[in-house]
Residue, then its C-alpha position, 0 to 999 in steps of 0.5 A: m236730421r230732416k225731421h230736427f229740422n222741420k222741428g226748428y221751423i215749427y218753432v219760429f213759426i210759432a213764435g211769428c203766430l205769437w208776436g202777431t198778437l203785439g197790436l192787439f195788446v199794444n192797443f188795450l195798454g194804449g187805452y189806458g194813456i200807455s205810450g209806446a216807449t212804456v209799452v216797450f218798458l212793459r213788455m221787457s220788465t214783465a217778461t224779466l219777471w215772469i222769467i224768474p219763477v222759471i228760473l228757480a222752478t228748473g234749474g236754480t241758480r245755475l241758470l243765471q250762470i253765464d261767461g263773458k261772451g254769453l253775457l255780452v252777446c246778451a247785451v246786445l240782444g237787449i240793448v240792440c235788438q230789443a230797446l233800440f230795435n223798438y225805439a227805431y220802429t217806434e221813431a218810423i211809426s211817428s215819422i212815416g206811418i204805420a204802414t210804411a214803418a211796418v214795410l220797411l220793417y220787412t226789410s229784415p229778411v233781406f238784412v238776413s240773407i246777406m249776413s248769413r252769406i257773409f258770417f254762416k257762408e249760407t248759399i243764396g240760389a234761385r228759390k231763396v231770392a224768390g222767396l225773399f222777394i214774394n215775402i217781401v212783396g206779400c208782406a206790403l200787401t198785406v200791411t197797405g192792401g195795395n194801396l200805395g196812398t198809405v205809404d209815405f217815404l219820407g228821408y228821416g223816416v224811410l232812414i230810420g225804418i230801414a235801421a229798425g229793419f237791420l236791428y230787427s234782424l240782428l235778433t236772427i244772428f246773434g240768436t244763432i250764436v248764442k245756440d249754445y247758451d241755455t235758452t232760460t239763460v240767454t232769454f232772462y239777461s237778454f230781457l233784462f239788458a232790455a228792461v234796465t235800457m228802457g227803464f232809464t230812456a223811457n222814463p215811465w213810471s208816471e205813466m204807469a202809477a196813472a194807469l194802475s188798476p187789476s185790469f191793467v197789470v193783469t194786461a201788462f202781464a199777459y203782454g209780456l208772458i205771450t209776446a215775449v216770455v214765450a215766443y221767444f223762448v219757442y224762437m231761441r229753441g227753434l234757432s238752437m237746431n241749427l237751422e238755415t238762418s237766411k229761412v228764419p226771418v221769412i218764416a217768423s213774418v207770419e206775424t204779418v198774418v195774424a196782426a192782419i187776421i186780428g186785425f179784421a176780427v177784433f177791430q173790424e179793420d177792413i178787408s181788402f182784395g190786396k191784403v186776401v192776396g198779400i197774406g197768400l204770399v207770405l205763407a208762399s214764401i214760407a213753404i217756398m223757404n221749406l221746399r225739399g231741395s239741393q242747399k244751393a237752391 
């Protein structure tokens, strides 16, 4: 059983690594004059299109069959955990900047731990508390490098940033609820709901028409494939393996490490001692969460 659980956590870790490439694609798409809301629409819509041939090749129309409960949860995943989350995160970035918004986003493990205790009766022992604390500090250092001057705590920005962290945490909670449904089915419908929602609210058509070119199309579809389709497939696959829900967002926070490494390697961002320490702390928190111990640890 332990081996089975470890495999699930590896899936979550891989998903986090793939999500860490988000900034790379956002930067490339921004070069075409694409706004944040349109970037979200491109991610969700191209991901939906990618899944259609997968469905046809692996299970046909059978994979489109889902009951009312499953469809409702998929709607929540798509509208709340994708579309609304991305809107809140974009608003936070606009209000208080990337660094502060990113720090507030990674309060999500705390929300997951609290909800896991309430809904799934998971225990929160000293080891988990230590892992959560180290994870939050590590994420903050990885983003800011320890320079508190980059953090700007203003009223609305803080509220919408914390809201983004809460909405992000719901992905893990609702993803656990639909573990009995086929991963392909859940992924398709959640992306479809998100794409339709963003299509109506973001009005991305004029920006996409102005940016249209072969390289833009390739970048957009690669963005959807890597950061959405593959990432969510492996993430949902991991959640289906009866993992401890409170551990999942901590392991997925490897996203910040990958994002930081890409920033250093691709965009020549400054690497400071604080960021290196932050990366080490994030990895340490993941290790702490996976130490063998009692269920109450």
